[in-house]
C-alpha positions, 0 to 999 in steps of 0.5 A: 351902788356902782361897780368898778369898770376895768379897762383893757390895756391900750397897745402902748401898755401891752407887753413888749413880748408876744405870748407863746402858746405851749403845745403838748405835741412833741417838737423836733427838739424832743427826738430823745429815745424813750426809756426802755421799760420792763415789768418786775414780774418778767424780770424776777420770773416768779422768784423773790430775788435777782442778782445783777452783775455790774462792773464786777460787783453784784447787786441784789434786787429783792421783792419784799413781803409788802411787794416793794423792790429793794436793790442792795449791793 
């Protein structure tokens, strides 16, 4: 029983573009500020509902019995 042999591509068969390694480190283009975060417990301050005024309208942020947040106008 013989095993097939695979050969590597020769220089002429190599891809025209070089590979680019990706980095997990931020680059100069990633200078966008981080989104501000606030805990729902701090925002609700022990209450189950909060009214948010936005551009003349009122929005209600409610904490449900299942500890889910619902925002309604």
